N, C-alpha and C positions, 0 to 999 in steps of 0.2 A: 744186404751188403754192410760190411763193417765200417765203422767210423774211420779207420785207418784207410780203407779202400775208397771211401767217399772223399776224404781229403786229398788223396793221392790222384784221384780222378780230376777233382777240381783243380788241383795244381797242374796237372797235364793240360787240361783243356785251356787254362789261363796261359800257360807257357805257349801252347799251340797258336792262340790268337795273337800273342806277342811276337812270335817268330813270323807268322803271317804278315802282320802289320809292319814289322821291321823289313821283310823281304820286299813287300810291295812298295814300301817308302824308298828303300835302296834302289830297286829296279827303276822306278820313276825318277829319282835323282840322276841315276846313271844315263838313263834315256835322254833327259832334258840336257845333261851335259854334253853328250855325244852329238845331239842334234844342234846345240849351240856352236860346237866346234865346226860341224858341218857347214853351218851358215857362215861362220867366219871365213872358213876356207872357200867357200863359194864367192863370197864378197871379194876376197883377196884375188881369186882368180880373175873376176870381172874387173877389177881395178887394173891388174896387170895387163889384161888385153886392151883396156882403153888406153893405157899407156903407150901401146903400140902403134897408135894413130898419131900422125903429124899434122898440125893445124897450121896453115898459113894463109895468106890472102887469096890465093887461087883455090881453095878448098880444103878438103881433109884428104890426106894420102895415108894408105894403110902400108906401114912399113915393118913387116914382122921380121924381115932379114937383119935389119939394123937393131931392133930389139926383140930378140928371139923369144919366143913362148913354148919352145920345144920341152921345156922341164916339166910341162904338164904331161908329157907322153911317159913319164916314168911308170914303172911297173905298179907303183903304189897308187897311181892315179888312172887305172884302167877303166874305171868307171866314170871318168869326166867326158863330158860332150860339150862343144861350144861351137857357135855358128856366128859370122859376121856378114850382114847383107847392107846394101845401100838403100837410098830412098826410093828407088825404083823397084826394088824387090829382088835385085841381081845378087847372087851370093858372092861375096868378095873372098871369103876364107872360111875354113871350118877345120875341126880337129881331126886327126888322122884315124881316131877310133871311129869316126862317122864315115863308114865306108860309102863311096860314092855310087850308090845304085838307087833307082828310082823308088822302088818300094820302101827302103828304110829311110831315104832322104825325105820322101813324102810324109812319112809318119812323124819324123822329127820336126818338119816345117808345121805340120798341123798341130803337134804337141806344143811347140813354141807359140804359135799363134793364139792358141786356147788359154794358155798360162803364161802371160807376159810379166808376172810380177813373182816375188818370192813366195812359193807355194809348194806344198807336198802333193805329188800326183802320181798316178800309176801309168808306166810306160814300158813296153818290152818285158812285160810279166814281173816287173819289180817296182819298187817305190823310188821315185826321183824328187830331188829338190831342185827348182828351176828359178832363174832370175833373169831379168832383161832390162838393159839400159841403152840410151841413145847418145849420140855425140853430135852436136851442130844443129839438129832439128828436134822438135817435140816428137812424141810417139805417135800422134795422130797423123803425122805428115809422111809416114813411112808406108809403102805398099807391102801387100803380103809377098814374101820371099816367093821366087818362082824357079823353076829348074832351068838352068842354062849353064853352059860351059863357064868355068871360072874365068877363062882368058878374055870373055866378052866383057867383063866388068871394067869400068873405066879406072884410070889410075888416080883421078881426082874425083872426090865425091862431095856433094852437098851435105851429107849426113851419113853416119854409120849407125846400125842397130846390132847390138851384141847381145846374144842370148847364151847363157851358160846353164848347163844342167849336170848335176852330180848325183850318181846312184847312191842310195841308202843301203844297198845290200850288205856292205862291209858292217855297218852300223847294226844292221838286223842280225847278222852272224854274231857279232860281238855281244849284242844283248841276249841272244840266245844262250851263249856260252855263259854269261852272267847269271841268267835265269836257271840254267841247269846247276851251275856251281852253287847258286843260293838254295836251290831245292835240296841238292845233296847235303849241304852243310846243315840245313835246318832239319833235315830227317835224322842225320847222325847226331845232331845236338839233341833232338827231342828224344831219341832212343837212349843216349847217355843220361838224360835227365830223368828218364822214365826209371832206370835202374837206381840212379842216386836218389832219386825222390822216395823210392820204396824204402831205401836205407834210412833216409832222413826221417820219414813219417814213423817208421817203425821205432827208430832211436828216440824220436820226440815224444811219441805217445806210449813209450814203454811204461812210464810211471802210472799212467791211467790203465794200462792193461793190469799191471800188478795190483792197483786198487780194486778193479773188478773182480779179479780172482780172490783176493782176500775178502772182499765183501760177499762172494758167493760162499766162502767157508764159514762165515759168521752164523752163529745160532743164538737162541736166547740163553743158552748155558755159557757161551763164549763172549759175552759182550765186553769183556775186558780187553779183548783185542783192539788195536787201533791202526790206522792207516800208516804207513811210513811217509813222512814228509820230505819230499825231495830238496827242500831248501833252495829252490831256484828263484824265489821272489816273482813267480808269474802266477798265471791263473790256476795252473795244477796245484801249485803250493797253497794258494787261497782255497781251492777245493778241498784238499786233504784236511787242511786246519779246520774249515767249516764242518766238514763231516766228522772228524774227531770231536769237536766240540757238540755236534748233534748227538753223537753216541754217548758223551759224557752225561748230556741231559737225559737221554733215554735210560741209561744205566742208573742214574739217580732217581729217576722217576719209577723205575722198576724196584729198586731197593727200598723207596719210600712206600710203594704199593705193597711190597712183602711186609714191612714193618707194620704198616697200617692194618693188613689183614691179620696179622699175628696180634697186634694190640686190640683190634676190634673183636676178634673171637674171644680174647681173654675178657675184655670188658663186658661182652654179652653173656659169656659162659658163667662168670661169677654171680650176677644177680639172679640168673636163671637156676644155677644149681642151689643158691639159698632159697629160692621160692619153692622148688621141689623138695628141698630137705625138710622145710618147715611143714609141707603138706604131707610128706611120707611120715614124719614123726606124729602129727595129730591124727593120721588115720590108723595108727597102730592099735589104739583103743578109744573107747568113748571119752570124750572131754566135756568139760562144763562149758556153758554158753559164753563165759567170760574168756575161757581158753581159746574157744573157736574165733571169738571176735578179735582176740590179740593176734592170732595167726592170720587171720584174714587181713588186719591192719598191717602186718608185716608184709604179707603178699602183695598188697596194694602199694606200699612204699616201694618195694622192690619193682613192681610193674610200672610205676611212674618213673622210677630211675631208668628202667630198661627203655620205656617210651621216649624219654628224653634223649638216650643214646642214639636209638633208631632215627628220631627225627633229625638229630645233629648229622649223623652219617649220611642221611638221605639228601641233606642240604649239601654236604660236601661233595657228593658224587654227581650232583647236577652237571649237566654239560652246558655249553656256551649257548646251544640253541634253546634250551629251557630258560636260561636266564635272559635271553632276549625277549621272552614273552613278557617279562616284568617291566612295565613301563615306568621310567623315571620321571619324576614330577618336579617342577619348579617350586622350591620350599624357601619360604622366608624364615631363617633361622631363629630370629627372636621371637616369632610366634610359635614355632615348632616347640622351642624350648618351654614356653609357658604351659603347654599340654604335657610335655615330657616330664617336667618337675612334679606334676600331680600324681605321675605314676608311683612316685617314691614317698608319697606323703605318710604311708603306713609302714614304712621300713623301720626296723629297730634303731638303725643309725641315723635316722632323718636329722637329728640336730648336729650331726658331724658334717654334714654337706655344706659346703660353702660355694654358692652359685655366683660366679664372677662372670657376668653377661654383658657384652658390648651389645647395646640396644640400637645402634645405628642401623638403617635397612641394608639388609645383605641376603642375597639369593644364591642357592646352590641347586644342582641337578642331583636328586637322589629319590629313594622310595621311603616314605614316612615309616612304615613298619620296620624295614630292614635297618634304617637309621637308629631307630629306638633300640633294636637289637644290639647294633653295634656298640652304642655308648652303654647300654646295661651291661654288656660283657666286662667292660672295663671298670664299671662301678662295682660290680659283683667281686671281681678280683681284688679291688681296693679294700672292700669291706672284709674279705676273707684274710687277707695278709697284712692287715693293720689292727692296731689295738683299739678297743672300744674307747671312744672318747678323743682320739687322734683325729685331726680334721683331714677331710677329703675335699679337694678343691675341683670343681667342675668350671672350666674357663672357656669363654667364647671370645675370640678376637678376630676382628675384620681388618683386611688390607686391600689395597687397590686391586690386586689380581687374585686374592685367595682369601679363605677363611680357616681358621684353626679351631679345633675342639680339643681341650686337654683334660686328662683326668690325672690328678696328682694326689698321692698318698704319702704317708710317712711311716710306711710298714717296714717289712723285713727286707725289702729289696731283692734284686735277681743277680746271681753271680754272673760275671762277664762271659764266662765260658757257655753259660746257658742261653744267652741272648740270641745266638745264630739259630738254635733249634727251638726257639720259643714258640713259633707258630706252626710246628709240625703237629698233626693229629695225635692225641693221647700222650704227648710230651709233657712231663711235669718236672719243674725245676727242683734242686735239691731242697731249697727252702720250703716249697710247697709240700714235699713229702715229709720233712721234719715237722711241719706245723700240723700234719693230718688233716689238711683242708679237704672239705668236700668237693666233689665235682667229677666230671667224666673226662677231663683233659681235652676237650674239643672247643671251648670257648674261643681261645684266640686264633684257632684254625679257622672257625667260621668268621671271626672278625677280619682276618686277612682276606678271606673270600669276598666278603661284602665290600671292603675298601677297593678290592680290585675291581668289582663290578661297578662301583662308583667312580672309577678311574681317578681315585684319590690316591694319597700316600700315607703310610703309617710309620711314625717314628717312635722309638723307645729309648728312654734314658733312664737308667737306674744305678743307684749306689747301695751297696750292701749294707743293711741294717740302718739305712737312712730313708729309703723309699723309691717310689718309682713314678716315671711320668710318661704317660701314654698320650701322643699327640696325632691327631688325623688331620691332614691338610687337604681342603677341597678346592678346586678351582671355581672361582667366583664368576657368576654370570651376570650379564647387564639386566636392568630392569626390563628392557624391551624384548628380551629373548623368551 
């Protein structure tokens, strides 16, 4: 099932539940309102019947002629039944719809006796609402109404009992019509929403469909293609922008990989060709021992150079899982610098080094060997690109939340245009080429990889013909960590 169909189905199911809930609520409200109106009508009929009784000192006299109640016999009140009886159970009066035959009368009397209060009951195959009230005496002083001729009832009574019942059949018919109407309207509305929803979902998801088609057409040779951004400011717009940024990073990574492969093959081919050329020349004829020794020395130098390139390349192509196997240690920088300084005791420019070290206790999380490799890269570059005798400053500073290590030289500097590409493998700035400095062009790339592994930050400042400043910012850890 496609995403569009799933959204459409979810939309239809939701609308269906909403329509069902609305229909049920509307039906219950209508039913409650109609029932309330029937109860009011029933009470009004009861009060009108009670008003037909005249109370005086001699007793209670039923006077329907003076206060007629015949309006209850209208066609609209075909389902109204009422009965008036005295305290002895004699029937004083009743509605015309209550035909005077024993079978039906007995049923109504039983019906009235069992349900003396406002109550909804079943009688004569339909639902009725019944109410009963008394005049002059309490309800427990009245006898069960008995069948006798109406003329036998006295004109004066100690008390009267009035029973009124109204059929709910019209309400049921009206509720049935309401239910059918609601059902038909809900089905019609649901069908209309079905077709409108398909159009809406198709229109809303059309940018996503276009994205999917364009992504399917993308190949490694066509990475320059980008998704069309709908500019709607919603999630689809964010998706297209994020995907385009991902494509930018992928394209940049692939282009860097192509340049890396080209540069690596060139850097590996050059010393290898030199080694083979020397060997080929020396094998053309017999040579002296000194000549063989010279060629072997050249081969050894080229081999060492080639080994350094290979080791650097292997470090750069390590994945994150391999780096995770290297355990970072808690290192006290002041103690580490004591051992690191001794590594440079035999360097020809030892006297140019100026060690400015903050000896306050400071700990970082790093790997000692990789940290030595990192700072050595900066020191070697400072020695290559500065004049003999010019100072090279190695500065350690500590702050509450971080520690910084800087290597500052007064050499040729780096052009501003070269700073962006400075950490790319095999990239060499214009000044390094003009100075004919030795190296494979991988030192700063390795330094950047190490800094990333340490979760640190590298900053470079350089002024042409004045020198460079390479700073590494480490997050500082507490003594207890």
